DOTOR-783624 format. One record per residue (C-alpha): x, y, z; residue in three letters. Coordinates in pm, whole numbers. Layout:
<sites>
      x      y      z   r
      X      Y      Z ALA
...
</sites>
This chain:
<sites>
      x      y      z   r
   3371  -1629    -34 MET
   3267  -1721    317 ALA
   3116  -2057    404 ARG
   2798  -2103    608 ILE
   2991  -2118    940 LYS
   3098  -1758    885 ASP
   2737  -1665    811 VAL
   2612  -1825   1131 GLU
   2880  -1642   1326 LYS
   2771  -1313   1174 ALA
   2412  -1365   1289 LEU
   2511  -1461   1645 LYS
   2248  -1730   1689 GLY
   1947  -1530   1567 VAL
   1644  -1753   1500 LYS
   1573  -1653   1142 LEU
   1251  -1852   1114 GLU
   1091  -1636   1385 GLU
   1180  -1302   1226 LEU
    955  -1088   1009 SER
   1122  -1037    669 PRO
   1150   -666    749 PHE
   1331   -734   1076 GLU
   1557   -975    889 LEU
   1619   -695    641 LYS
   1753   -477    922 GLU
   1994   -755   1020 LEU
   2103   -790    659 LEU
   2162   -415    639 VAL
   2388   -429    944 LYS
   2580   -718    790 ILE
   2608   -538    456 ALA
   2747   -223    623 ARG
   3034   -398    799 ARG
   3271   -324    515 LYS
   3266     54    511 SER
   3459     84    184 GLU
   3182    -98     -3 ARG
   2859     56   -127 MET
   2548   -117      3 MET
   2270   -190   -246 LEU
   1952   -222    -40 ASN
   1685   -370   -267 ALA
   1489   -484     36 GLY
   1320   -148     83 ARG
    988    -66    -81 GLY
   1041    310    -44 ASN
   1060    460   -398 PRO
   1340    694   -503 ASN
   1109    877   -746 PHE
    837   1129   -662 LEU
    577   1352   -822 ALA
    710   1708   -851 LEU
    422   1917   -986 ILE
    172   1863   -699 PRO
    451   1938   -452 ARG
    529   2267   -623 TYR
    157   2340   -619 ALA
    157   2275   -244 PHE
    428   2540   -203 LEU
    232   2796   -405 GLN
    -84   2714   -212 LEU
    118   2778    103 GLY
    215   3123    -19 LYS
   -146   3206    -95 PHE
   -261   3063    238 ALA
    -11   3277    427 LEU
   -120   3585    235 SER
   -472   3505    350 GLU
   -354   3475    709 ALA
   -166   3806    686 GLU
   -490   3994    615 ARG
   -571   3985    987 HIS
   -409   4135   1298 PHE
   -221   4390   1088 GLY
   -170   4608   1393 TYR
     54   4331   1533 MET
    297   4360   1245 GLY
    425   4024   1120 ASP
    379   3845   1454 LEU
     26   3708   1426 ILE
   -194   3595   1141 GLY
   -556   3489   1126 GLY
   -788   3244    957 HIS
   -886   3279    593 SER
  -1211   3451    495 ASP
  -1441   3262    259 ARG
  -1588   3583    118 GLU
  -1390   3715   -179 GLY
  -1134   3433   -177 ILE
  -1171   3357   -547 GLU
  -1092   3714   -650 ALA
   -791   3724   -419 ARG
   -669   3394   -565 PHE
   -693   3534   -919 GLU
   -474   3826   -817 ILE
   -227   3585   -653 PHE
   -210   3375   -971 VAL
   -133   3681  -1187 ARG
    141   3792   -950 ASN
    303   3445   -930 HIS
    232   3309  -1276 TRP
    596   3250  -1365 ASN
    663   3045  -1052 GLU
    650   2668  -1084 ARG
    334   2514   -945 GLY
    109   2817   -996 THR
    -26   2711  -1337 ALA
   -119   2367  -1206 PHE
   -280   2511   -893 LEU
   -485   2750  -1107 ASN
   -586   2465  -1340 SER
   -680   2251  -1040 ALA
   -922   2516   -914 VAL
  -1076   2540  -1261 SER
  -1102   2160  -1283 TYR
  -1277   2141   -946 VAL
  -1525   2409  -1051 ARG
  -1585   2327  -1419 ASP
  -1543   1948  -1433 TYR
  -1626   1824  -1085 LEU
  -1903   2080  -1034 GLY
  -1783   2189   -691 LEU
  -1764   2543   -560 SER
  -1423   2695   -637 ALA
  -1455   2930   -341 GLY
  -1543   2652    -99 ASP
  -1256   2443   -236 PHE
  -1003   2725   -201 LEU
  -1120   2800    151 HIS
  -1094   2433    253 GLU
   -746   2406    101 MET
   -619   2730    258 VAL
   -753   2650    602 GLN
   -620   2299    563 GLY
   -274   2419    467 TYR
   -261   2658    760 LEU
   -357   2374    993 GLY
   -542   2614   1216 CYS
   -848   2397   1282 ASP
   -904   2040   1395 TYR
   -997   1821   1098 PRO
  -1371   1875   1050 SER
  -1540   1643    980 PRO
  -1280   1431   1158 PRO
  -1325   1143    913 ARG
  -1214   1362    620 MET
  -1259   1719    497 LEU
  -1581   1739    294 SER
  -1463   1843    -53 LEU
  -1136   1657    -10 SER
  -1334   1336     36 GLU
  -1527   1391   -288 LYS
  -1212   1460   -490 ILE
  -1004   1177   -348 VAL
  -1294    933   -387 ALA
  -1316   1019   -756 ARG
   -940    962   -799 TYR
   -943    630   -616 ILE
  -1246    492   -797 MET
  -1088    589  -1129 LYS
   -770    401  -1043 GLU
   -964    104   -904 MET
  -1141     56  -1239 GLY
  -1484    172  -1125 ALA
  -1740    333  -1347 GLY
  -2112    335  -1400 TYR
  -2142    -33  -1489 ASP
  -2316   -105  -1155 LEU
  -2609    118  -1246 GLY
  -2501    410  -1030 TYR
  -2191    608   -953 SER
  -1973    413   -711 LEU
  -1792    739   -641 VAL
  -2100    890   -480 ASP
  -2164    579   -271 GLU
  -1807    551   -138 THR
  -1708    703    196 GLN
  -1348    765    296 LEU
  -1158    783    622 PHE
   -827    965    570 ALA
   -552    795    770 VAL
   -177    802    828 GLU
    -83    576    536 GLY
   -168    215    462 GLY
     -6     95    784 THR
   -247    302    994 ALA
   -535    170    785 ALA
   -432   -187    869 MET
   -392   -113   1238 ALA
   -725     71   1266 TYR
   -914   -200   1078 LEU
   -786   -486   1290 PHE
   -857   -288   1607 GLU
  -1211   -184   1516 SER
  -1310   -521   1372 LEU
  -1197   -672   1701 HIS
  -1357   -403   1919 ALA
  -1691   -447   1739 ASN
  -1687   -828   1768 HIS
  -1665   -885   1393 ILE
  -1336  -1071   1443 LEU
  -1306  -1246   1777 ASN
  -1033  -1464   1923 ALA
  -1043  -1803   1755 GLY
  -1228  -1680   1446 ASP
  -1105  -1798   1110 LYS
   -981  -1557    844 ILE
   -853  -1632    494 ALA
   -533  -1477    357 LEU
   -459  -1476    -16 ALA
    -91  -1569     -6 VAL
    185  -1479    -80 PRO
    101  -1157    105 ILE
    260   -856    274 PHE
    401  -1012    591 SER
    216   -797    854 PRO
   -109   -956    737 TYR
     44  -1286    844 LEU
    177  -1151   1174 GLU
    -96   -923   1313 ILE
   -366  -1195   1340 PRO
   -131  -1402   1559 LYS
    -90  -1129   1822 LEU
   -238  -1198   2165 ASP
   -483   -913   2106 THR
   -650  -1098   1817 TYR
   -551  -1469   1818 ARG
   -719  -1539   1484 LEU
   -701  -1867   1299 GLU
   -547  -1827    952 ILE
   -652  -2023    645 LEU
   -416  -1964    355 GLU
   -549  -1942      2 ILE
   -257  -1993   -232 PHE
   -187  -1833   -567 SER
     74  -2025   -765 ARG
    351  -1917   -994 GLU
    247  -2174  -1257 ASP
    -89  -1994  -1282 THR
     72  -1649  -1309 GLY
      4  -1595   -938 PHE
   -371  -1616   -993 GLN
   -577  -1807   -736 ILE
   -688  -2144   -876 PRO
  -1046  -2265   -841 ASP
   -970  -2529   -579 ASP
   -820  -2261   -353 GLU
  -1107  -2017   -412 LEU
  -1351  -2291   -316 ASP
  -1216  -2271     39 LYS
  -1413  -1946     72 LEU
  -1736  -2147     79 ARG
  -1648  -2234    439 ASP
  -1896  -2035    646 ARG
  -1657  -2029    940 ASP
  -1435  -1786    746 ILE
  -1520  -1438    872 LYS
  -1298  -1230    644 ALA
  -1072  -1255    339 LEU
   -759  -1037    318 PHE
   -609   -961    -25 ILE
   -314   -749   -140 VAL
   -372   -665   -505 ASN
   -140   -632   -694 PRO
     53   -868   -473 GLY
    344   -797   -245 ASN
    593   -958   -311 PRO
    461  -1095   -642 THR
    376   -758   -803 SER
     99   -933  -1001 VAL
   -260   -812  -1021 LYS
   -559  -1046  -1000 LEU
   -723  -1091  -1338 GLN
  -1087   -999  -1386 GLU
  -1187  -1363  -1430 ASN
  -1040  -1436  -1083 THR
  -1237  -1146   -937 LEU
  -1549  -1272  -1112 GLU
  -1506  -1617   -956 LYS
  -1482  -1458   -610 ILE
  -1794  -1256   -684 ARG
  -1992  -1568   -777 LYS
  -1883  -1750   -461 ILE
  -1978  -1456   -242 VAL
  -2313  -1388   -405 GLU
  -2414  -1755   -414 LYS
  -2261  -1894    -95 HIS
  -2107  -1620    125 ARG
  -2311  -1300    123 LYS
  -2185  -1239    476 ASP
  -1814  -1257    383 LEU
  -1607   -947    460 LEU
  -1323   -872    217 ILE
  -1036   -637    295 ILE
   -833   -547    -14 THR
   -505   -355      2 ASP
   -460   -204   -345 ASP
   -164     27   -290 VAL
     17    -93   -607 TYR
   -287    -65   -835 ALA
   -157    241  -1019 THR
    151     58  -1145 PHE
    -50   -184  -1361 THR
   -257   -135  -1674 GLU
   -637   -159  -1671 ASN
   -652   -245  -1303 PHE
   -978   -355  -1148 LYS
  -1027   -388   -774 SER
  -1246   -643   -599 ILE
  -1407   -335   -441 TYR
  -1563   -245   -776 THR
  -1691   -602   -815 VAL
  -1821   -657   -459 LEU
  -1851   -306   -310 PRO
  -2098   -405    -37 HIS
  -1867   -678     95 ASN
  -1535   -500     60 THR
  -1325   -254    257 ILE
  -1059    -90     41 LEU
   -721     26    170 VAL
   -521    265    -47 TYR
   -202    459     16 SER
    -49    745   -182 PHE
    298    652    -56 SER
    438    442   -338 LYS
    292    596   -652 TYR
    362    958   -561 PHE
    685    889   -370 GLY
    526   1008    -46 ALA
    600    748    221 THR
    710   1023    460 GLY
    384   1212    415 TRP
    181    918    558 ARG
   -121    953    328 LEU
   -382    682    299 GLY
   -754    613    306 VAL
   -997    346    412 ILE
  -1284    331    162 ALA
  -1623    172    231 MET
  -1956    162     52 HIS
  -2240    337    234 ARG
  -2418      0    252 LYS
  -2147   -232    381 ASN
  -2174   -585    511 VAL
  -1997   -484    833 VAL
  -2289   -264    935 ASP
  -2523   -557    869 THR
  -2308   -789   1079 LEU
  -2300   -537   1365 ILE
  -2681   -512   1366 ARG
  -2701   -891   1401 LYS
  -2477   -906   1710 LEU
  -2637  -1056   2026 PRO
  -2816   -819   2260 GLU
  -2551   -838   2534 ASP
  -2285   -737   2280 VAL
  -2508   -458   2151 GLN
  -2534   -324   2504 GLU
  -2157   -343   2541 GLN
  -2117   -146   2217 MET
  -2366    112   2340 GLU
  -2156    170   2649 ARG
  -1843    199   2436 ARG
  -1978    462   2197 TYR
  -2232    643   2418 SER
  -1988    931   2493 PRO
  -2000   1035   2126 ILE
  -2360    963   2022 THR
  -2698    919   2192 PRO
  -2787    640   1947 ASP
  -2479    418   1932 ALA
  -2661    131   1764 ARG
  -2699    337   1447 LYS
  -2334    439   1438 LEU
  -2186    313   1109 LYS
  -1868    109   1113 PHE
  -1665    372    927 ILE
  -1753    623   1200 ASP
  -1664    366   1466 ARG
  -1326    340   1296 LEU
  -1277    713   1342 VAL
  -1374    695   1708 ALA
  -1165    385   1778 ASP
   -861    548   1618 SER
   -859    788   1915 ARG
   -987    554   2190 ASN
  -1340    689   2141 VAL
  -1307    957   2410 ALA
  -1078   1165   2185 LEU
  -1293   1127   1876 ARG
  -1350   1504   1860 HIS
   -979   1551   1785 THR
   -952   1254   1546 ALA
   -858   1270   1181 GLY
   -556   1305    957 LEU
   -383   1642    988 SER
   -529   1895    745 THR
   -199   1981    568 PRO
   -162   1610    492 GLN
   -513   1602    350 GLN
   -432   1903    132 VAL
   -128   1735    -19 GLN
   -338   1421    -73 MET
   -595   1624   -266 VAL
   -328   1782   -485 LEU
   -188   1437   -564 PHE
   -537   1315   -654 ALA
   -609   1615   -875 LEU
   -274   1576  -1047 TYR
   -364   1221  -1148 ALA
   -722   1306  -1242 LEU
   -615   1595  -1464 MET
   -337   1395  -1633 ASP
   -568   1244  -1896 GLU
   -273   1133  -2112 GLN
   -124    963  -1803 GLU
    220   1112  -1863 ARG
    327   1067  -1501 TYR
    193    712  -1482 LYS
    366    613  -1805 ASN
    693    774  -1692 ALA
    691    585  -1360 VAL
    611    255  -1530 ARG
    888    317  -1781 HIS
   1141    369  -1502 VAL
   1038     48  -1325 LEU
   1035   -161  -1642 GLN
   1382    -40  -1736 ARG
   1510   -144  -1392 ARG
   1351   -487  -1436 TYR
   1531   -525  -1767 GLY
   1859   -405  -1612 ALA
   1838   -669  -1339 LEU
   1807   -945  -1595 TYR
   2084   -800  -1810 ARG
   2302   -835  -1505 GLY
   2185  -1194  -1463 LEU
   2270  -1257  -1825 GLY
   1930  -1399  -1920 ILE
   1614  -1278  -2091 GLU
   1341  -1154  -1854 PRO
    994  -1302  -1860 SER
    707  -1100  -2003 GLU
    417  -1026  -1769 HIS
     77   -892  -1873 THR
    -47   -840  -1514 ASN
    277   -708  -1370 TYR
    324   -393  -1162 ALA
    708   -410  -1182 TYR
    736   -255   -836 TYR
    894   -573   -702 TYR
   1015   -885   -870 THR
   1007  -1222   -698 LEU
   1319  -1409   -803 LEU
   1262  -1785   -797 ASP
   1615  -1894   -704 THR
   1543  -2262   -770 GLU
   1414  -2187  -1119 ARG
   1707  -1953  -1183 LEU
   1955  -2222  -1073 ALA
   1788  -2473  -1303 LYS
   1787  -2229  -1596 ARG
   2155  -2155  -1557 LEU
   2302  -2492  -1460 TYR
   2039  -2762  -1491 GLY
   1792  -2962  -1284 ARG
   2049  -3158  -1081 GLU
   2224  -2845   -958 PHE
   1890  -2678   -878 ALA
   1791  -2974   -662 SER
   2124  -2960   -477 TRP
   2095  -2581   -436 PHE
   1755  -2612   -267 VAL
   1822  -2916    -50 ASN
   2186  -2873     52 ALA
   2176  -2511    171 LEU
   2002  -2352    473 PRO
   1694  -2154    352 PRO
   1832  -1804    414 GLU
   2199  -1863    332 GLU
   2172  -1715    -17 PHE
   2037  -1374     89 VAL
   2267  -1363    393 ILE
   2577  -1421    183 ARG
   2468  -1159    -69 LEU
   2455   -907    216 ALA
   2772  -1023    391 GLN
   2996  -1053     88 GLU
   2857   -811   -168 ALA
   2650   -559     29 GLY
   2332   -659   -157 VAL
   2018   -671     59 VAL
   1716   -873    -60 LEU
   1421  -1015    134 LEU
   1352  -1389    143 PRO
   1019  -1488    -10 GLY
    956  -1726    279 ARG
    854  -1438    506 GLY
    567  -1355    268 PHE
    452  -1718    260 GLU
    604  -1789    -81 VAL
    623  -2165   -116 LEU
    929  -2189   -341 HIS
   1284  -2069   -261 PRO
   1288  -1705   -361 SER
   1398  -1349   -291 ALA
   1200  -1027   -324 ARG
   1384   -753   -509 ILE
   1243   -401   -490 SER
   1270   -223   -826 LEU
   1162    107   -674 ALA
   1450    245   -474 ASN
   1784    213   -660 LEU
   1935    344   -982 LYS
   1914    145  -1303 GLU
   2287     73  -1299 ILE
   2252    -71   -948 ASP
   2015   -339  -1072 TYR
   2273   -449  -1327 ILE
   2519   -482  -1038 LYS
   2267   -679   -832 ILE
   2204   -914  -1123 GLY
   2576   -971  -1174 LYS
   2627  -1031   -800 THR
   2350  -1293   -790 ILE
   2494  -1461  -1099 ARG
   2844  -1465   -949 LYS
   2725  -1624   -624 LEU
   2532  -1889   -815 LEU
   2843  -1962  -1020 GLU
   3035  -2020   -699 GLU
   2767  -2253   -566 TYR
   2776  -2439   -895 HIS
   3151  -2482   -866 GLN
   3104  -2611   -511 ARG
   2840  -2854   -641 PHE
   3082  -2984   -904 LEU
   3359  -3025   -648 GLU
   3134  -3222   -414 GLU
   3024  -3445   -700 ASN
   3385  -3505   -803 ASP
   3474  -3595   -444 ALA
   3190  -3851   -433 LYS
   3305  -4006   -758 ASN
</sites>
């Protein structure tokens, strides 16, 4: 195998320490592809290779019905032009459509979904069908632009169910939660940073806390010239099961901290925060930091059991980001939401801004409302997403919202959680396959999502060949050599944990996007490279002696 000089040559002087882990991944992919006869195993990607079928088939059947609705108009033009759907009589026409297409896949679920909306959620079936048909046809601007009315109610119920909400707060959190439908979790992040900055909640030089390790853009965005925020890192540790210890949580008592950012379950750790950790945060906020804003990114929540979000514990202080991308295999659909309680701390903070800033905000939002001071932050988000002036054409495309609703209904109606259990089973099998390839027993995790696994290379080296070799492995090799050589020599692409602010030498392995047999191969490749390093370690020791 190649020595480090060959690795350095391959990278052509790239400064690895300055690269995002995802940009480094692209370099590793290029290196891995240099030998065309070899199959590349890219476990650096978080894009799943599984997806939910039934709500997609339902989307197709809804499309057929929607087009039949459109065909009812402009008949004198033949098949050239269609029209909008009519609300009147739509339920009867849908019943006829269901009878005529009953044997086609997706129809039974679509019919059950309409019944569920009417009989269980207590919404009008006709209004729901009309919203879905018009949405599928995409013939109107999103109205309301923040999210279609019934779609918001349905998706809010799904998200609060998955976030572990209920009636334990004395009222239905579902009814108090407002959603802004956005183009995936990445758009949610971008919009939040922009609006928090535009509304002087986060200003240049302000201090924010990041619960690390964390998805690397949360480390990178605050450093941009646009924001120039000061970052205080709050560390979870592997020896605590990646929970945040008390001494780290106590940092939140600092009143200079304007916001706390959390990814839960973690990326790259794939571990959820336990309820006792959430309870400790709640006590700190309620006793010392009632003004603290919390942004929680809970995209991997559905891959764990009995998940509970900090949003359900501190709803007035928290903004929730959720994406449908991973769980439903829908990264290309770009489906996500920003969720906020109707009474959110951000609105309180905005009301307390100095008068000169209030006047500035009035000028910013006056084109869309005569009373800008009363404009809620979630509605400012919508406006800011389209530079305010284009607010009237804001909002996620209606066909995207329709598919989002079908995903949400699919999960709500699956009371036995057959899909959830099937997805978890696939991921857990891949985790086991990786460790079979490594030739060691995997660790058991009670809070684990299994979407990624963070491989502690130092601990693995120690487990296989002892403490002395592990110390040499960490201290004698450049930080990224291990993942670079895996790509260069075996076509295996992993991401270094360093880019996510992991303190120990590590590599993130995605369990979502390859076949089970591939993870056995990855495990064997890692083991083989470690064996070579161990042989090199022995040779160097022999030479010294």
